[in-house]
Phi, psi and omega in degrees: 000144177284111185296330181297315179298316185299314184284333172297314178294321180296320179296318178300317180298314182293320180293334180282350177068041182294149178263144180293144177259132185280327186223151172202167184292129175232170185233028177055038179263128179248139180244128175264116183241122182237131174270109186274323182202139177236123176242196183285327186235002178208162177230130177259125185229155174237140182226145173203163180235158180281348176208164181300126182193149168277145178209157181257141172232147179193179177214139176221161175296138179291147180231107184294343182273358185227135178252104183294337179287331178289325182240057187300310185296318179296318180299315182291321178296319178296320178296318178294319177299317180297316179295324180290324176299317178295319178297318181296322176298315180297314181295319180299320180296322178290321179297322179293336178273001179088011179268125182243349178268083189244136181296143176289169183304316184299316181289327184277320194245350182248166179253161179209132181080201180276134186223137166250127187227144176247116173270116185246179178075022180272166179258143181291145176069025181243153177270139179224155171255119170264129185217162179207152174196151180285151184223137171285116186291344180270314181266346183058039175252149178299142180240005180212176173287171179275127174255119187217140176222135178268135178231159175236122180291151180287160181285332179229158181297140177254009186275128174272104185213145165217162189247117174267148186224132180226150180231134176220106185064229178279350184269140169235155187226134177245131181238109172278115186229157175268185184293343177265002180086007179280134179287130179267093187284348182244013179264121183283143176207164177239156181200150174201156179238139179221147175290141180299333178296324177294319181291329179302328180278348186258353183260159181268114183294340181266005179295129184287346182288167176305134184306322180293322177296320180299317179297312180301310183296318180296316183295310180298315180300316180296318182297317181292317179299318180299318181292316183291327184275341182282126182291330184249022182293132181236125179287163176273158174224142178067203181287131178247123178245132181227133173266114185272072183252004181079359180259302177258020183218165179288330184233162170242116181302128178233140184300133178087350180277151176256138184231158173237130171247118178259136181225138180208128176290155180228095183233078185078304171236167179290143191217131176060055175295130187222143176230135170249124174253131183211155176250122189258132176229015174093329181243310179235147183233119174271128183225162177233131184256131179229119179251117185293339179285326182250349179057033178258137174247123185236130177282144178215172180209121179265130175279000000 
């Protein structure tokens, strides 16, 4: 949910001095909401219902000056209004592109059945409200009480992750995995590849540090700044495959050139910044792995 919309509506509601409503129509729908894991930048939750029903799930920053249980119906109506504003923006953009086969609000913005969901993009050490409630998909009115739980994100990432990197021809592959080799399909990260010739122009030749360290530090710093400053930057999830042909990628692999691929998790704060340096010759790639958390450089060779 867009928090800006939600809090604008919430402010209007509070300024209007609304009185809490004790009763409203419900349909005896119960929602089971479980907080499975809390990290610095995301919360993993599970949801299910006691009967078939559409329901809304979301998360907002906690507000100690407001009690959502006292104003349950207003809180839920505001959440639906906020979600509907976001849906209308999405639908409007598709209509402008000439697309007319568009999913209705219930299919796009509500949940159905058992769901495991990751709320990402959170800040470390902050309080949030995770909430859910049933919704009539035709009238878009609440059909159950409000289910809400307050959580506090951790100050540092609790995710066990490292990034494996493979190259096959023009294609490269990034695998975010845990210590058991399981792919973390819901962990956000950023990544980019650049030619070493490009990096040579971006480093300070008078820097007193080791030249290789200067390149690593410059590259990681530039990559993180680029992500933070971009308004529409979207992190990757799961396995990322890129064809480095210069058309849908930043670089075009050329024989004999040296490249750097930077990868960094994003869990509230940046986590596990990693660089792979490799020399590409079309068939085999010699690479060097550098993990900023362990400061280890490991030689490797891709077949």
